[in-house]
Backbone as a chain_set.jsonl record, in Angstrom:
{"seq": "MRCCEAASISMQDIPRSTDHAPSKTFYTFRADTEAAFRAVQHDVVHALLNLRLRYEHEMKQQSEVRALALDALRHSASRMLRV", "coords": {"N": [[219.175, -3.358, 158.792], [221.687, -5.558, 159.351], [222.372, -7.977, 158.086], [221.137, -7.831, 155.602], [222.519, -5.685, 154.532], [225.049, -6.776, 154.274], [224.571, -8.509, 152.293], [223.923, -11.12, 152.843], [221.451, -12.014, 153.347], [218.67, -12.054, 151.309], [215.706, -10.65, 149.88], [212.718, -11.379, 148.153], [209.841, -10.23, 146.562], [206.697, -11.579, 145.718], [204.11, -10.728, 143.997], [200.544, -11.228, 144.205], [198.7, -9.834, 142.94], [198.238, -7.111, 140.601], [198.543, -4.678, 141.819], [200.445, -4.811, 143.795], [199.928, -4.989, 146.547], [200.742, -5.216, 149.971], [199.363, -7.049, 151.602], [198.583, -8.935, 149.804], [200.789, -10.198, 148.836], [203.46, -12.46, 148.5], [206.397, -13.035, 150.348], [209.645, -13.981, 149.893], [212.624, -15.291, 151.305], [216.156, -15.541, 151.135], [219.044, -17.056, 152.3], [222.435, -16.434, 152.24], [224.865, -18.281, 153.184], [227.625, -18.348, 152.922], [228.332, -15.654, 152.431], [227.469, -14.566, 154.841], [229.218, -15.876, 156.595], [231.675, -14.814, 155.706], [231.287, -12.112, 156.382], [231.102, -12.237, 159.188], [233.605, -13.332, 159.74], [235.264, -11.255, 158.827], [234.562, -9.26, 160.683], [235.501, -10.439, 163.061], [238.271, -10.655, 162.586], [238.861, -7.964, 162.343], [238.234, -7.083, 164.94], [240.166, -8.521, 166.396], [242.488, -7.324, 165.422], [242.119, -4.705, 166.402], [242.232, -5.28, 169.16], [244.875, -6.161, 169.402], [246.325, -3.857, 168.637], [245.491, -2.127, 170.674], [246.512, -3.448, 172.928], [249.291, -3.282, 172.432], [249.581, -0.496, 172.552], [248.824, 0.013, 175.229], [250.844, -1.417, 176.586], [253.094, 0.02, 175.806], [252.536, 2.508, 176.947], [252.504, 1.755, 179.636], [255.162, 0.954, 180.017], [256.425, 3.403, 179.673], [255.427, 4.803, 181.872], [256.457, 3.262, 183.933], [259.185, 3.733, 183.519], [259.324, 6.481, 184.083], [258.557, 6.441, 186.777], [260.643, 4.951, 187.879], [262.819, 6.63, 187.341], [262.069, 8.807, 188.955], [262.172, 7.599, 191.453], [264.91, 6.937, 191.62], [265.975, 9.51, 191.543], [264.944, 10.628, 193.925], [266.128, 8.902, 195.754], [268.829, 9.45, 195.388], [268.881, 12.064, 196.292], [268.289, 11.678, 198.942], [270.55, 10.339, 199.82], [272.476, 12.292, 199.649], [271.946, 13.983, 201.739]], "CA": [[219.405, -4.767, 159.045], [223.069, -5.821, 158.961], [222.444, -9.118, 157.173], [220.769, -7.368, 154.263], [223.609, -4.838, 154.069], [226.159, -7.655, 153.915], [224.053, -9.335, 151.198], [223.824, -12.519, 153.235], [220.018, -12.336, 153.288], [217.982, -11.269, 150.281], [214.259, -10.815, 149.906], [212.03, -11.198, 146.877], [208.391, -10.207, 146.737], [205.942, -12.205, 144.635], [202.749, -10.199, 144.141], [199.434, -12.023, 143.675], [197.865, -8.916, 142.15], [199.05, -6.109, 139.913], [198.736, -3.468, 142.63], [201.541, -5.082, 144.748], [199.466, -4.751, 147.923], [201.489, -6.091, 150.887], [198.525, -8.135, 152.119], [198.398, -9.908, 148.724], [202.119, -10.473, 148.302], [204.313, -13.419, 149.192], [207.782, -12.588, 150.482], [210.578, -15.095, 150.064], [213.944, -14.885, 151.782], [217.228, -16.475, 150.833], [220.223, -16.802, 153.126], [223.718, -16.806, 151.655], [225.688, -18.593, 154.363], [229.029, -17.984, 152.653], [228.456, -14.212, 152.645], [227.344, -14.346, 156.282], [230.471, -16.322, 157.189], [232.715, -13.83, 155.378], [231.036, -10.901, 157.161], [231.484, -12.523, 160.579], [235.053, -13.492, 159.749], [235.833, -9.912, 158.719], [234.368, -8.573, 161.96], [236.376, -11.056, 164.066], [239.65, -10.245, 162.286], [238.947, -6.532, 162.674], [238.255, -6.985, 166.405], [241.476, -8.991, 166.842], [243.454, -6.271, 165.109], [241.922, -3.637, 167.374], [242.742, -5.737, 170.45], [246.343, -6.187, 169.336], [246.79, -2.471, 168.656], [245.241, -1.586, 172.016], [247.47, -4.092, 173.825], [250.598, -2.66, 172.192], [249.505, 0.874, 173.059], [248.83, -0.029, 176.69], [252.167, -1.859, 177.039], [254.01, 1.146, 175.605], [252.232, 3.495, 177.989], [252.906, 1.206, 180.93], [256.619, 0.991, 180.108], [256.798, 4.809, 179.866], [255.096, 5.15, 183.26], [257.458, 2.589, 184.774], [260.458, 4.444, 183.372], [259.208, 7.739, 184.83], [258.544, 6.121, 188.205], [261.996, 4.524, 188.233], [263.637, 7.842, 187.375], [261.698, 9.574, 190.146], [262.689, 6.857, 192.6], [266.37, 7.138, 191.632], [266.245, 10.904, 191.879], [264.686, 10.844, 195.353], [267.123, 8.148, 196.505], [270.097, 10.164, 195.356], [268.749, 13.244, 197.162], [268.333, 11.21, 200.34], [271.925, 9.972, 200.133], [273.263, 13.53, 199.767], [271.648, 14.65, 203.019]], "C": [[220.781, -5.148, 158.494], [223.193, -6.97, 157.965], [222.1, -8.705, 155.749], [221.87, -6.492, 153.68], [224.786, -5.681, 153.606], [225.779, -8.593, 152.776], [224.016, -10.81, 151.565], [222.368, -12.965, 153.3], [219.391, -11.437, 152.225], [216.493, -11.605, 150.321], [213.709, -10.593, 148.503], [210.534, -11.2, 147.155], [207.73, -10.789, 145.484], [204.495, -11.746, 144.777], [201.706, -11.139, 143.531], [198.477, -11.151, 142.872], [198.772, -7.844, 141.554], [199.309, -4.865, 140.751], [199.841, -3.628, 143.685], [201.154, -4.763, 146.193], [200.196, -5.717, 148.862], [200.663, -7.256, 151.421], [198.31, -9.233, 151.075], [199.734, -10.277, 148.074], [202.812, -11.515, 149.157], [205.724, -12.845, 149.235], [208.657, -13.817, 150.723], [211.934, -14.532, 150.482], [214.941, -15.968, 151.436], [218.432, -16.08, 151.671], [221.464, -17.31, 152.41], [224.687, -17.031, 152.815], [227.151, -18.242, 154.145], [229.253, -16.487, 152.888], [228.346, -13.881, 154.129], [228.632, -14.746, 156.992], [231.578, -15.313, 156.929], [232.535, -12.55, 156.183], [231.442, -11.093, 158.616], [232.995, -12.655, 160.693], [235.749, -12.132, 159.672], [235.724, -9.169, 160.043], [235.295, -9.123, 163.042], [237.825, -10.632, 163.84], [239.849, -8.778, 162.642], [239.022, -6.332, 164.195], [239.602, -7.446, 166.958], [242.566, -7.962, 166.57], [243.347, -5.124, 166.109], [242.459, -4.02, 168.752], [244.266, -5.71, 170.48], [246.909, -4.767, 169.403], [246.608, -1.844, 170.033], [246.231, -2.146, 173.023], [248.856, -3.46, 173.672], [250.64, -1.239, 172.736], [249.594, 0.89, 174.584], [250.196, -0.46, 177.234], [253.193, -0.741, 176.882], [253.787, 2.203, 176.681], [252.716, 3.012, 179.348], [254.425, 1.246, 181.077], [257.11, 2.423, 180.296], [256.535, 5.242, 181.309], [256.106, 4.506, 184.202], [258.8, 3.306, 184.715], [260.425, 5.758, 184.146], [259.244, 7.482, 186.336], [259.935, 5.707, 188.674], [262.937, 5.717, 188.296], [263.34, 8.672, 188.617], [262.24, 8.907, 191.399], [264.2, 7.029, 192.721], [266.726, 8.548, 192.051], [266.025, 11.153, 193.373], [265.696, 10.073, 196.207], [268.461, 8.861, 196.523], [270.049, 11.421, 196.205], [268.834, 12.844, 198.629], [269.763, 10.855, 200.735], [272.816, 11.197, 200.306], [273.071, 14.192, 201.129], [272.28, 13.976, 204.172]], "O": [[221.006, -5.064, 157.287], [224.05, -6.925, 157.082], [222.714, -9.185, 154.797], [222.133, -6.54, 152.478], [225.452, -5.325, 152.634], [226.606, -9.395, 152.342], [224.073, -11.666, 150.682], [222.085, -14.162, 153.308], [219.562, -10.218, 152.243], [216.087, -12.69, 150.737], [214.18, -9.727, 147.766], [210.023, -12.052, 147.882], [208.147, -10.526, 144.356], [203.738, -12.298, 145.576], [201.937, -11.759, 142.493], [197.565, -11.65, 142.211], [199.926, -7.695, 141.955], [200.2, -4.078, 140.431], [200.144, -2.672, 144.399], [201.993, -4.309, 146.971], [200.262, -6.914, 148.58], [201.203, -8.336, 151.665], [197.9, -10.342, 151.42], [199.783, -10.627, 146.895], [202.76, -11.462, 150.385], [206.185, -12.24, 148.267], [208.422, -14.588, 151.653], [212.33, -13.444, 150.066], [214.62, -17.157, 151.441], [218.794, -14.905, 151.74], [221.535, -18.476, 152.022], [225.253, -16.082, 153.357], [227.845, -17.877, 155.094], [230.26, -16.099, 153.481], [229.058, -13.006, 154.621], [229.09, -14.04, 157.891], [232.342, -14.987, 157.838], [233.52, -11.957, 156.625], [232.058, -10.209, 159.212], [233.597, -12.146, 161.638], [236.724, -11.895, 160.385], [236.678, -8.523, 160.477], [235.819, -8.359, 163.853], [238.528, -10.289, 164.79], [240.888, -8.4, 163.182], [239.793, -5.5, 164.673], [240.129, -6.833, 167.887], [243.457, -7.757, 167.393], [244.359, -4.629, 166.606], [243.068, -3.197, 169.436], [244.87, -5.286, 171.465], [247.86, -4.508, 170.141], [247.477, -1.111, 170.503], [246.735, -1.415, 173.876], [249.512, -3.141, 174.664], [251.643, -0.831, 173.322], [250.341, 1.679, 175.162], [250.654, 0.079, 178.242], [254.066, -0.575, 177.734], [254.741, 2.727, 177.255], [253.278, 3.787, 180.122], [254.926, 1.545, 182.161], [258.097, 2.649, 180.996], [257.336, 5.969, 181.897], [256.558, 5.136, 185.159], [259.471, 3.468, 185.733], [261.407, 6.109, 184.8], [259.888, 8.221, 187.08], [260.353, 6.086, 189.769], [263.762, 5.809, 189.204], [264.258, 9.184, 189.258], [262.717, 9.587, 192.308], [264.71, 7.245, 193.82], [267.664, 8.76, 192.819], [266.837, 11.82, 194.014], [266.079, 10.546, 197.277], [269.15, 8.88, 197.543], [271.063, 11.814, 196.781], [269.381, 13.577, 199.454], [270.145, 11.057, 201.887], [273.807, 11.142, 201.034], [273.963, 14.893, 201.607], [272.12, 14.419, 205.31]]}, "num_chains": 1, "name": "protein.A"}
């Protein structure tokens, strides 16, 4: 459970008997909204960073492909002019 891992939700058991039987135990939950907000904020910032890095990578690749295509076009045009 991701919320428990991020410590935004905690659980406490309150046993009604000494044997801690689940059927005789109350379970209380507490939500730490600040911790949940920080976890979501971290995930959003991480996703934005990944998007930015991917965008830069794709733009670099696209510019390299364009440069290769332009060189090939120039090379074929110069060969056509020689003939």
